[in-house]
Structure formats: structure tokens, C-alpha cells
C-alpha positions, -999 to 999 in steps of 0.1 A, spaced: 226 -630 802 198 -634 775 169 -634 800 183 -602 816 183 -585 781 147 -596 774 135 -584 808 153 -551 803 137 -546 769 103 -553 783 107 -528 812 119 -501 788 89 -506 766 63 -501 793 66 -463 794 62 -457 757 34 -457 733 1 -440 740 1 -418 709 -32 -412 691 -41 -433 660 -40 -401 639 -2 -404 640 -5 -428 611 -17 -399 590 14 -379 597 37 -408 588 19 -417 555 19 -380 546 57 -380 545 59 -414 528 33 -406 502 50 -373 492 82 -392 485 64 -422 469 80 -446 495 70 -474 517 84 -486 550 77 -501 585 73 -491 621 84 -513 650 78 -501 685 66 -506 721 30 -496 726 2 -499 752 -25 -519 735 -52 -503 757 -85 -511 740 -104 -492 767 -91 -459 754 -81 -463 718 -63 -487 695 -39 -487 679 -17 -464 699 16 -451 684 49 -438 697 50 -402 709 50 -381 677 54 -344 669 32 -328 643 47 -333 608 72 -306 598 57 -278 576 89 -277 555 103 -298 527 132 -321 531 144 -357 528 118 -381 543 143 -396 567 151 -362 581 114 -353 584 106 -385 602 136 -380 626 121 -347 635 87 -362 641 101 -389 664 124 -366 683 105 -372 715 113 -410 714 149 -415 723 148 -452 713 135 -446 678 159 -450 648 150 -440 613 169 -453 583 164 -458 546 174 -490 529 190 -493 495 157 -502 479 142 -470 493 121 -485 521 122 -465 553 125 -484 586 113 -467 618 125 -490 646 128 -486 684 162 -503 691 150 -524 720 120 -540 702 123 -578 699 121 -589 662 117 -626 668 82 -628 654 92 -608 623 120 -633 616 97 -664 616 102 -682 583 71 -691 564 77 -721 541 47 -716 518 24 -686 517 -5 -684 492 -25 -651 494 -62 -657 494 -86 -642 469 -96 -614 493 -92 -577 486 -71 -553 505 -38 -550 523 -53 -558 556 -67 -591 544 -33 -600 530 -17 -592 563 -41 -615 581 -33 -643 557 4 -639 568 -6 -639 605 -27 -671 600 1 -692 586 9 -723 606 44 -711 613 33 -678 628 5 -693 649 28 -720 662 56 -696 671 32 -673 689 17 -702 709 52 -716 718 65 -683 730 33 -670 746 30 -640 723 -6 -629 725 -34 -621 719 -43 -658 723 -71 -654 698 -45 -650 671 -31 -685 678 -60 -702 660 -66 -707 623 -99 -689 621 -100 -663 593 -124 -635 600 -131 -601 584 -117 -573 604 -143 -548 616 -129 -519 595 -127 -538 562 -156 -543 538 -156 -574 516 -160 -552 484 -137 -563 456 -108 -539 450 -72 -548 443 -60 -581 455 -25 -591 466 -17 -620 444 11 -645 443 27 -673 462 59 -670 483 83 -697 495 106 -695 525 101 -659 534 101 -642 568 71 -624 582 88 -591 575 96 -600 539 60 -611 533 47 -578 547 71 -559 524 57 -579 495 22 -566 502 36 -531 497 42 -538 461 5 -535 456 -3 -512 485 24 -486 491 24 -474 527 38 -488 560 32 -518 582 33 -517 620 46 -541 645 34 -531 679 47 -549 710 30 -544 744 33 -557 780 8 -585 787 -14 -568 812 -37 -598 815 -9 -621 825 20 -599 838 54 -614 835 44 -640 810 49 -632 773 38 -601 755 12 -589 731 19 -582 694 -4 -564 670 3 -559 633 -12 -530 612 -11 -517 577 -15 -481 565 -17 -471 529 -3 -440 514 -29 -415 500 -30 -388 474 -17 -355 487 -51 -338 484 -64 -362 511 -39 -350 536 -47 -314 529 -83 -319 540 -74 -337 572 -65 -323 607 -31 -328 623 -20 -346 654 -20 -322 683 12 -312 700 
């Protein structure tokens, strides 16, 4: 029965995603106004030939006030698999109900954040732990380049000292470690799952992302996602 469920989840995810990267702005606008953080778990496309990252189908953010959960429900109305809920500590979880959470539940026994600035670098440190790399390789969760220990600067991050994520964590899941980063950088992390187009039928692709909340005046000067 389990292989059937996994196969079903994979097939359901193939027709979703494809939303523009600007969708992140609409989500952080809601979270920033409420001074909250959260996460987004979904099926995407991971099509680097067009744009990356891609997001779930998303409506333009509501132009009225309201509880952040209600506003996000409105924005994700076009995605029947999306569920939005707020946890007791205030974090808002946006999760497509058929997304596999195996990688998020990997337990990291010892995590020491490196002396690099920024939320993205802290996220990469989580991804490069032995437990995460080993789990990805064993379960064929690409991209394969993420299976190695190499630690490289992402293209959109400059090694200019700002705020660092400090501390050491023991026996935490990947999801818990990502939440820890939000203590320094409020916003939301993403967990995008995609069909493996390079090797159909074998494994899947997973990409992580991190988007910080911004002051409200930043959003006022930005355009919106097109309907």
C-alpha cells in the first residue's frame, strides 16, 4: 500500500507549481504585517530554463485587512491541496497535504552554525550536515550536487558581514533547525518538491529556500503578482 501512496502523491504534484518567484513578496507582505514567521511546503516544477524558484498558483494578496491565516487562505484558493494553519507559537504553516515530509523529519544530531552571515548561509549549513546528505543519497532525493559536502556561496548572496545565525543545536529535525533560523531572520522557509525530469520514475528533486520579512514601506514600492 505504501508504494501506491507515494506514487499517487508524485502524480498529483506534477500538475502544480509554475507560479512566478514574485509570489514570495505577496506571502512575506502578509507575514511581515502581522510580525509572524512560517513555512511553505509544496509541489513545484523546478524548471531552471524558465525561472526558479517557482511557487504554487497564487492570487494577488487581498487589499483588505484580516487575520493572516484568512488572507493566506484567500491567496491560495486556486490550490485545492493547500492547507494554511497557525500553530500555538504563532508560526503559520502553508502545506500541500500530499507533500512528503521525510526530508524535513531527518534528525540532525549535532548542528553548529558557521560564522557566515545571512539566513541563506545558515540554511545551507543545515543542508550540508552529514545526516541530510546521507538521507538524500540513500533515497535518491536530488539534485545530486547537494549530496556532497562542498560549501559554496550561493549566487545571490554576498559575503558581506551582517547578522549571523549563532548557536549549536543537538538532536533537531531539519524543520526545527529551519525554524531556529527564523529567530534571527523572521520570514518563511520553503520546501519545494519536484518530479525528477532527468531520471523519471526514480526519486524526486527537493529545493529549500528562505525569504525574509521586510518593512511595510518596501512592499508599498513593489509591484504585485499578476492575476
